[in-house]
C-alpha positions in Angstrom: 102.8 60.4 80.2 106.1 60.2 81.5 107.1 61.4 84.7 110.6 64.4 83.7 112.8 66.2 86.1 111.4 70.1 86.0 114.6 72.0 84.7 115.8 74.5 87.3 114.6 77.8 86.1 111.2 76.1 86.7 111.1 74.8 89.6 113.3 77.3 91.6 110.3 80.4 90.2 107.5 77.8 91.3 109.6 77.7 95.3 110.7 81.4 94.8 106.4 81.6 95.0 106.4 80.2 98.0 108.5 82.6 99.6 108.1 85.7 97.4 104.7 87.2 97.2 104.8 90.4 97.0 107.3 93.1 97.4 106.5 93.4 101.0 107.5 89.6 101.4 111.1 90.4 100.1 111.0 93.4 103.0 110.0 90.9 105.6 112.6 88.6 104.4 115.8 90.8 104.4 114.7 92.8 107.6 114.1 88.9 109.2 118.3 89.1 107.9 119.4 92.2 109.5 117.9 90.5 112.7 119.8 87.6 112.9 122.5 89.5 112.4 122.3 91.2 114.8 121.9 94.5 113.2 121.0 97.8 115.5 120.1 100.0 112.6 117.8 98.8 109.6 117.2 101.3 106.7 114.6 100.3 104.0 113.7 101.9 101.2 110.5 101.4 98.5 110.7 102.7 94.4 106.9 102.6 93.3 106.2 100.6 95.6 109.0 98.3 95.8 107.8 97.5 92.7 110.2 98.8 91.6 113.3 98.7 93.4 113.7 97.4 97.1 117.5 98.8 99.0 117.6 97.5 102.6 120.4 98.8 104.2 121.4 97.3 108.1 125.0 97.4 110.1 124.8 93.5 111.1 128.0 91.5 111.2 128.3 91.2 107.9 128.8 88.4 105.4 132.4 87.6 103.6 133.4 88.0 99.9 133.8 83.9 99.9 130.6 83.7 101.5 128.2 86.2 99.3 127.7 83.2 96.6 126.6 80.3 98.5 124.6 83.7 100.4 121.8 83.1 97.0 122.4 79.5 96.8 119.3 77.9 97.9 118.9 75.7 101.8 122.5 77.4 101.8 122.7 79.0 105.3 124.5 79.5 108.6 121.7 79.8 110.7 120.7 75.2 111.3 123.1 72.3 110.5 121.9 69.6 111.0 117.4 68.2 111.4 117.9 68.1 115.4 118.2 72.0 114.3 114.8 72.3 113.2 113.4 71.2 117.5 114.9 74.0 118.6 115.2 77.4 116.1 116.0 80.1 118.2 116.2 83.3 115.0 113.7 84.1 112.3 115.7 82.8 109.3 116.8 79.2 108.4 115.3 77.3 105.4 118.2 79.4 103.0 115.1 80.0 100.8 114.8 83.8 101.1 117.5 85.1 98.6 117.5 82.3 96.6 113.7 83.0 96.0 114.0 87.0 95.7 116.8 86.1 93.6 114.5 83.8 91.0 112.2 86.6 90.7 114.0 90.2 90.4 117.7 91.8 89.7 119.9 91.5 93.0 122.3 93.1 94.2 124.6 92.9 97.2 127.0 94.8 99.2 128.6 93.4 102.5 131.6 93.8 104.4 132.1 92.0 108.2 133.7 94.3 110.9 137.3 92.2 110.6 137.8 92.5 106.9 139.9 94.3 104.8 137.7 95.0 102.0 133.8 94.6 102.1 132.4 92.5 98.9 129.8 92.4 95.4 127.5 90.4 94.2 125.3 91.1 91.6 123.2 88.2 90.5 120.2 88.4 87.2 117.6 85.7 86.5 118.3 83.2 88.6 122.2 83.8 87.5 126.0 85.6 88.9 126.9 88.5 87.5 129.2 89.8 88.8 131.3 89.3 92.2 134.3 91.1 93.5 135.8 92.9 95.9 135.0 96.2 97.4 135.4 99.0 99.6 131.7 99.4 102.3 131.1 100.3 105.8 131.0 97.7 108.3 126.8 95.5 107.3 125.3 94.5 103.9 123.1 96.7 102.3 120.3 94.8 99.2 119.1 96.4 96.5 116.3 93.9 94.5 115.1 95.2 91.6 112.4 94.4 88.9 110.4 92.4 91.1 108.3 89.4 89.4 110.8 90.8 85.3 110.9 87.3 85.1 107.4 86.3 86.3 105.0 88.6 84.1 101.5 86.6 85.3 102.2 87.0 89.1 103.4 91.2 87.8 100.5 91.9 86.9 98.7 90.8 90.5 100.6 93.8 91.8 98.7 96.3 93.7 98.5 100.2 93.5 101.8 101.7 95.3 100.4 102.9 97.6 98.9 99.1 99.1 102.1 97.6 98.1 103.9 100.1 100.3 101.0 100.1 103.7 101.6 96.6 103.4 105.5 97.3 103.6 105.3 98.8 106.0 102.9 96.7 108.0 105.4 94.4 108.7 108.6 97.1 109.7 106.4 99.2 111.8 105.9 95.6 114.2 109.2 94.9 114.1 110.4 97.8 115.4 107.2 97.4 118.0 109.2 93.9 119.0 113.0 95.2 118.9 112.3 98.2 120.5 116.5 98.6 120.4 117.0 98.7 117.1 116.6 101.8 114.4 114.3 101.6 112.0 113.4 103.5 109.0 110.9 103.2 105.8 111.3 106.3 103.2 109.3 105.8 99.8 110.5 107.6 96.4 113.2 109.9 99.1 109.8 110.1 101.4 110.3 109.5 104.6 107.5 107.1 106.0 108.8 107.2 109.6 111.2 105.8 111.9 112.1 104.6 115.8 114.7 105.9 117.6 116.5 102.3 119.1 116.3 103.7 122.3 115.2 100.4 123.8 111.5 102.0 125.2 108.2 99.3 123.9 105.9 102.1 125.0 107.3 105.0 123.3 107.7 103.1 119.9 103.7 102.3 120.2 102.8 105.4 120.6 104.9 106.4 117.6 102.5 103.7 115.6 98.9 104.1 117.9 96.6 107.1 119.1 97.3 109.5 119.8 97.0 111.0 123.8 95.4 107.5 124.5 96.4 105.8 127.4 98.1 102.9 126.5 98.2 99.6 128.9 100.3 96.7 129.8 100.0 94.0 132.3 102.4 90.3 132.0 101.0 87.1 133.4 103.5 83.9 133.6 102.3 80.6 133.5 102.9 76.8 132.3 105.8 76.3 129.1 104.8 80.7 128.2 104.7 84.4 128.5 102.7 86.7 127.7 103.6 90.9 128.0 100.5 92.1 126.8 100.3 95.8 126.0 96.4 97.7 124.5 95.1 100.7 123.5 91.0 101.4 123.9 90.8 102.9 120.0 87.1 104.6 121.1 84.0 104.7 118.6 85.0 101.6 117.0 82.5 98.9 116.2 83.1 96.0 119.1 84.7 93.3 118.3 86.8 94.6 115.6 90.3 94.6 117.3 93.8 95.2 115.2 96.6 92.9 117.1 100.7 92.3 116.4 101.5 88.9 117.6 105.0 88.1 118.2 106.0 84.5 119.7 109.7 84.3 120.0 110.4 87.3 118.8 108.9 87.1 115.2 105.8 88.1 113.6 102.7 85.6 113.4 99.3 85.4 111.7 98.4 83.1 113.8 94.7 81.4 114.3 94.8 81.1 117.9 96.0 84.3 119.5 92.9 86.4 117.0 90.2 83.7 118.2 91.4 83.8 121.9 91.0 88.1 121.4 87.9 87.5 120.0 86.6 85.3 123.0 88.0 87.3 125.2 87.3 90.6 124.8 84.1 90.3 123.2 83.0 94.4 124.0 86.5 95.6 123.9 87.7 97.7 120.8 91.3 99.0 120.6 94.8 98.0 119.8 96.3 94.9 120.5 100.4 93.7 120.8 100.7 90.8 122.2 104.8 88.5 123.4 105.4 85.2 123.7 108.6 84.2 124.6 108.1 79.9 124.2 110.5 77.6 124.6 111.5 76.8 121.0 110.9 73.7 121.4 107.5 74.0 122.0 106.6 76.1 119.0 107.1 74.4 115.6 107.9 77.7 112.7 108.8 75.6 110.0 105.0 75.3 108.8 105.4 77.1 105.9 107.8 78.7 104.1 106.2 82.8 104.4 107.2 81.3 108.7 103.4 83.8 109.3 102.3 80.5 110.9 103.5 78.9 113.5 102.3 75.3 115.8 102.0 75.7 119.4 102.5 72.6 121.1 100.5 73.8 124.6 97.5 75.8 122.3 95.3 75.2 125.5 98.0 78.0 127.8 97.6 80.9 124.9 93.8 80.4 125.3 94.5 80.9 129.4 97.1 83.7 129.1 94.9 85.9 126.5 91.7 85.7 128.7 94.0 86.4 132.1 96.0 89.8 130.4 92.4 90.5 129.5 91.0 90.6 133.1 94.4 92.0 135.0 93.3 95.6 132.1 90.9 95.9 134.2 86.9 96.4 134.2 86.8 99.3 132.1 88.5 98.2 129.2 85.0 96.6 129.2 83.8 99.4 128.1 83.5 101.1 124.6 83.3 104.8 124.7 82.8 107.6 121.8 83.8 110.5 122.3 80.2 113.4 121.8 78.5 111.1 121.5 75.0 112.5 123.3 72.6 109.2 123.6 69.5 111.5 123.4 68.7 115.1 122.7 66.9 117.1 125.7 63.1 118.3 125.5 61.4 121.2 126.5 59.0 121.9 129.3 57.6 124.4 127.4 56.8 122.2 124.4 53.8 120.6 124.4 53.9 118.3 126.1 51.9 117.5 129.5 53.0 116.5 132.8 51.3 114.5 135.5 52.6 113.4 138.9 48.5 111.5 139.5 48.6 108.4 138.4 46.7 106.7 135.6 43.5 105.3 137.5 43.9 101.7 138.7 47.9 101.6 138.2 50.0 99.9 140.6 53.3 99.7 139.8 54.5 95.9 140.4 57.3 95.3 143.2 60.3 95.9 139.6 59.1 98.6 138.2 60.6 101.6 137.9 57.9 104.3 138.7 58.1 108.4 137.1 56.3 111.4 135.8 53.8 110.4 133.2 53.7 111.9 130.4 50.8 112.4 128.4 51.9 113.6 124.1 48.7 114.9 122.7 50.1 116.1 119.4 51.8 113.3 118.0 51.5 111.3 115.1 51.5 107.6 115.3 49.8 104.8 112.7 48.3 108.3 111.3 46.1 109.0 114.4 46.4 111.4 116.8 47.5 109.1 120.3 47.5 109.9 124.0 50.6 108.6 124.8 51.3 107.7 129.1 55.1 107.5 129.9 54.8 104.7 132.6 58.7 104.0 133.3 61.5 101.5 133.3 61.5 98.3 135.2 64.8 96.9 135.8 65.2 94.7 132.8 65.6 98.6 131.1 62.5 98.5 129.4 60.4 101.6 128.9 56.9 101.4 129.9 53.7 103.1 127.6 50.0 103.6 127.9 48.8 104.4 124.8 44.7 103.5 126.1 44.2 100.8 124.7 48.0 98.8 124.9 50.9 98.5 127.2 54.4 98.8 124.8 57.5 97.9 126.3 60.3 99.1 123.9 63.6 98.2 123.4 65.7 101.9 124.0 68.5 100.0 122.8 66.9 98.4 119.9 64.7 101.0 119.5 68.0 103.6 119.3 69.6 101.7 116.7 66.9 101.8 113.6 66.4 105.8 115.0 70.4 106.3 114.0 70.8 103.5 111.5 67.6 106.0 109.4 69.1 108.8 110.0 72.9 108.0 108.5 70.7 106.5 105.2 68.7 109.8 104.3 72.1 112.0 105.0 73.5 108.3 102.3 70.6 109.4 100.4 71.3 112.8 99.9 73.9 115.2 98.5 76.7 115.1 101.1 77.5 117.7 104.5 81.0 118.7 104.8 81.7 119.0 109.1 84.4 121.5 109.1 86.8 120.4 112.5 87.9 122.9 114.7 91.1 121.7 114.6 92.7 120.0 111.9 93.9 116.6 113.0 97.8 115.9 112.2 97.7 111.4 111.3 100.4 109.4 112.2 102.3 107.5 108.9 100.5 104.8 109.2 97.4 106.1 108.8 98.2 108.9 106.0 99.8 105.3 104.7 96.4 103.9 104.3 94.1 107.4 103.4 96.9 108.1 101.1 95.7 104.6 99.2 92.0 105.6 98.7 92.2 109.4 99.0 90.3 109.2 96.5 87.8 107.0 97.5 86.9 109.3 100.9 87.2 112.1 99.6 84.2 111.2 97.0 83.0 110.9 101.3 83.3 113.8 102.4 86.8 113.7 103.7 89.1 116.6 103.7 92.5 116.3 103.6 95.6 118.9 103.4 99.9 117.3 103.5 101.8 120.1 105.5 105.7 120.0 106.1 104.2 117.9 109.4 102.6 115.1 106.9 99.0 114.5 106.5 96.5 116.6 108.4 92.4 116.2 108.4 90.1 119.5 107.4 86.6 117.3 107.4 84.6 114.7 108.3 81.3 113.1 107.1 78.7 115.3 108.4 76.2 111.5 109.2 73.7 112.5 111.5 75.5 110.9 114.4 78.9 112.2 116.6 81.8 110.0 116.4 85.0 110.9 117.1 86.8 111.7 113.7 90.0 109.6 114.0 87.7 106.5 114.3 84.7 107.4 111.6 87.8 107.7 109.3 89.5 104.3 110.9 85.8 102.6 110.7 85.7 104.4 106.8 89.7 102.5 105.7 88.4 99.2 107.2 85.2 98.7 104.9 87.0 100.3 102.0 90.0 98.0 101.7 87.7 94.8 103.0 85.3 95.2 100.4 87.0 97.3 97.3 85.0 96.3 94.5 82.1 97.5 95.9 79.6 100.0 95.4 81.9 102.7 98.2 78.6 104.9 98.9 76.5 101.9 99.8 78.6 100.0 102.2 80.5 103.5 103.8 77.1 104.0 104.9 76.5 100.7 105.9 79.2 100.8 107.8 77.6 103.9 109.7 75.1 102.6 110.2 76.8 99.6 111.9 78.8 101.8 114.3 75.8 103.7 115.4 74.3 100.3 116.1 77.5 100.1 119.0 76.9 103.9 120.3 73.7 103.6 120.8 72.3 103.7 124.0 72.7 100.5 126.4 69.2 98.7 128.0 70.6 99.2 131.6 70.7 102.7 130.6 68.8 104.8 132.7 66.5 107.1 131.0 64.6 110.5 131.7 60.8 110.8 130.9 62.1 113.5 128.2 64.5 110.7 126.7 61.5 108.2 127.1 59.1 110.3 125.2 61.5 111.7 122.3 62.7 107.7 121.7 59.4 107.7 121.3 58.4 110.3 118.7 61.6 109.7 116.2 61.0 105.4 116.3 57.5 106.4 114.9 58.9 108.5 112.6 61.6 105.6 111.0 60.0 103.9 108.2 60.0 100.1 110.0 59.9 101.4 113.4 58.9 97.7 115.0 62.2 96.4 113.5 66.1 97.2 114.9 68.2 97.0 111.7 69.6 93.4 112.1 66.0 92.7 112.8 64.8 92.0 116.8 61.6 93.6 117.5 62.0 97.1 118.6 58.8 97.1 120.7 56.5 94.3 121.8 52.1 95.3 122.4 49.5 94.3 124.9 46.7 95.2 124.6 43.8 96.0 127.7 42.4 92.5 126.4 44.9 90.4 126.7 45.6 91.8 129.7 41.7 90.6 131.0 41.9 87.3 129.6 44.6 87.3 131.8 43.0 88.3 134.9 39.6 86.5 134.2 38.4 89.4 133.4 36.7 88.6 130.1 
């Protein structure tokens, strides 16, 4: 078989596939061009999620009439000119591939005018070929329209997701650049409907408040050291499983999806759940952005400094950030002393408390069924390690309250999920912010089947009801966790995936081993645990209780 050169219409489409994966790729590349052109207003319009048409308008410096054909050529750019420039890249674009790649797989029209030019220019391209180039009247700036994405690559086009899924991905990119460029006014429209907009007022916190949780505190800290500066913003997200974080990361103004940064967050903030925005400023020569045509990956000259900066930022955010919160969650129910529980302040005969033991009034439970036998249980107290100690007359039982509570909550949710769904109406409907509303719209059918209810208002989408799952969680946290599960397991059994997700949330929200538990709560915990189908292990396989028979104690003390 002889070697031969590929024709242009083949290699150009292969090259385009590395840059343009979906409509969001087009949005990202064109918005980066607008930012490089010093635009202060960027408007994005999508039709059918960008699958039909994408329009980007800006008020940047524009492209001259003479340069318009060059803008559509491969490896033509105004941003670098020699190899040495790759060592010091200070622009978002530089490869000279974006417009050429888009033109290879879509119909493209560009209208642009520079500030001091008498006329603007228009250029149109189809299947990689220029079909029109003329002078026109046009305001300062650039307008690019991309239509029929992948019309020349039907195999690629059939892999596009739904309009809502493609819209959400584009919205994520635009949101990130809005956060990173608070001095630029961004807007996103979908099928002539505004999704979100920012005002370009240079207020980064104000932009974050638009996209993050309403009313929740946002913290910030600056870390400088070595060869970098880190500006870190964080907002705790109550009720979300531990370790789940929404991370936006930027390096010298470029949005990146970097494993080093994500790994550093996981290590430094094991108990934190929340929204993160990390802005790294590093000398350009110490960052290699020329890794992949999509420019989402970077390579750091000193990766250890990334870890150190993030660890320092987390530490400086303050210890309260390490305590996950769950709204409207009561760890254990209270019981009344009018119930069939007998209280005694008289210590059991021959019982001597140890140094690390916390004695409490002993509680005798006469009407508790355990393994089908009538049993008398004495709650003896909670030791300094947090474990609960019981005596049933034949053995000492130590219970891990966290593991026990995990099992109880797990089975409550499983039981609810196996029955017909119950709906819990919210006293006040919750208005969803635009980004969350996009995700809801994409999975609205699955969410409604699970028990969530929504309504469309003039202000946007409102959450009216949530599933009643037997354990109380903050409504938005339950919605977010459900959406995350649906996105990660889209083709799986929806009902099964959701109840397991809720059960995992309940496990994370269970009482901690260090929680001080009253006598009444300890008895209720015992009772609820022994009602479970699997009372002896938590959902993760760890034991909930350990038993020490009196005969074992006698052997230990030499009283055989």
